[in-house]
N, C-alpha and C positions, 0 to 999 in steps of 0.2 A: 601713586599706585593706581593702576587701572582697575575697573570693577571686578574683572575676572580674578586678578591677583588678590584683591581684597577678600573675595569670597573664599578662595583657597586658603588664605592665611587664617581666616576665622575657623575654617574647618580643622586646620592643623592645631588650633588652640583648644579644640574640644574633641580629643580622641575618644573613641568608643571602647568600651571594655571588650576583651576577647570573649567570644561566645563559642562553646564547643559545637562541633558539627553534629547534626541530628543522627540518631541511630537508625540505620537503614535495615535492621534485622527485625523490624516489628511484624506483627501479624497482618499481612496484606490479604486483600480479598482473594478468595479461591472459590471454585465452583465444583459442584458434584459432577456436572457434565460440561466440561470446557467446550467440547464440540457443539453441543446444543446451544450453549451461551453464545458462542461465536456466531452461529447462524442467526440467532435472535438479534444480536447487536448489529450485525451486518445489515439485516433488513431494516433496522431502525435508522441507520445512517444512509439508507438509500441504495444499498448494494444488493446483489443477488448471489446466493449460494447454490451451487450445483454439485450434487453428490456424484462421485465417480467410484463405483465399486471396484475392488481388486480384480484385475484382469479385463476390465472394461476399457474401451478406447476413449481417452479424453476428448478426442475430436468428435466422436459420436455424441458424447454427453453435451459438448459445447453447441452442437447443432440444434439443441433445444432453444437456444437463445436467438431471438429474432434479429438482433443487431449483428450477430455473427453470420446468420444465414443471408442477410441482405447486404453484407459488406462486399465491396468490389476490390478494395486494396487492403490486403491483410499482411501485416508484418509479424513474423514469429521469431522470438528470441530463443525458442526451444524447437527448432526444426526437426529434431529427432523424435519429438512427441507429437507436435502438430505443425504441419507445413503451412507456410504462407505463400503469397505470390509476389511479394516485394522483398528484396534482400537489402538489409541495412548496410551490408558490406559494400554495396555498389553506390552508396550515397556519400559523396565527398563532403557534403555540407548538410547540417540538420534541416536547412530550409527545404531540401528535397523531400522531406518526410511530412510536409505540412498538410498533405491531402490523404494521409493514412486513415482508413475507416476503422480498422480494428487491429489491436496489438495484443499478442499473447506473450507472457513472460513468466518466469519461475519466481515464486516467493520462497524464501529460505525457511520461514516459520511464521506463525500467526499468533495473535493475542486475543484471548476470549474477552477480556475486559472492555476493549474498545474496537474490536474487529479490525485491528490494524495488521497489515502484512508487511514484513521486512523484505525489501528488495535492494539489490545492489546494481552496479553498472557492469557486472560480469556478463559477457556476451552482448552487451549493449554499447555499440560503438558511439552512438549518440544518445546519451541518457535522457535528453529532452523528449524522447519518444514516449516516456511515461505521461507526459503532459500534452503532447501534440495530438495524439491519436483521439479520434472521436469516441472510441469505446476501448476499454481495457479489460483484459482477463488475466488473472494470476492463478497459477497452478501451485497448490500447497498440499503437502501430505497431511491428512487428517490426524496423523499421529504426532505432528509437530505443532501442536497448539498449546501454548503456555497459558497460565491463568491470568497474569497481569504484567504490566510493563517492568516491574522489578525483576521478574523472572526473565523477561525478554532481554533486558540489558545484560544479563549474565551470559546470554547466548551469543551476543554480538562480539565478534573478534576484530580487533584493530591491529593485526600483525603487520599490515602494510597500508600505505595510503590508498584511499579509494573513495567511492561514493556510495552512500546508502541512505535509505529513507523508509519511514513507515507510511503506508498508504491505507486509508480507511474510507471506504465509500467513494462515490463519484465526486467530482468537483462541485462545490456549491457555495452560495453566499446569500445572506439575507440583510446586507448592509443598507440597501435602498428600501425604505418604507417597510422594513421587516418582512419583505416578500421573498420567500425562498425561491432561488433560481438555481437549477441544476445545470452543470456544465458551463458555468460562466467563464472559467479560466483554466479548464482542463477537460478530461474525459467526461462525456455525458452519462456514462454508465460504468460500473465496475462489477465484473463477475468473478467470483472466486470458485475455482474448481477444487473440491475437497477430495483428493485421491485417497482411496482406501476407506471411505466412510461407508457404513453398512446401510444407513437409512437413505432412501431415495426421496428427492423433493422435486416439486414441479418447477418450471421455468417459464419465462414469458418471451 
């Protein structure tokens, strides 16, 4: 008997007792001010929150952000809200998007616990745009912020096959000499436009 089969045979000879699944209805973390917590957490992970009051143009609010003002190639997945000058529909290959400076997309909801925003491939012909763009902005309703990931998973619908992910902060790594590097394998910055938030905040 080869070593692999020997190991598997020994494992079969020592079955583990069944263990009940954990109870997921416990008292999870909640916040008195989920919106404020989201802002604080987003800043802690290197992101930027920009408040957009009801009736205010998201484009005008986004112009507070230097990376957006300086961008030459802008791809917008929400052209009815903010227009870009590069259309993803015209790109037959994701490689054609390698030089996008700024991408704007819609987030379905956000999580106060870790400042994560849930995004899908809806209106994104090439979902790699979330990682190729130099800078990324996500538009989220300030009313659609849940307390924690347990609440978040209850909001995710899997009625049909698709692509979705949580994005929290810009790309970063500290694997090498524990030195933090921003934008190592994805966007160099993340801006979250909080539509319908009453409090104004500064931007860089």
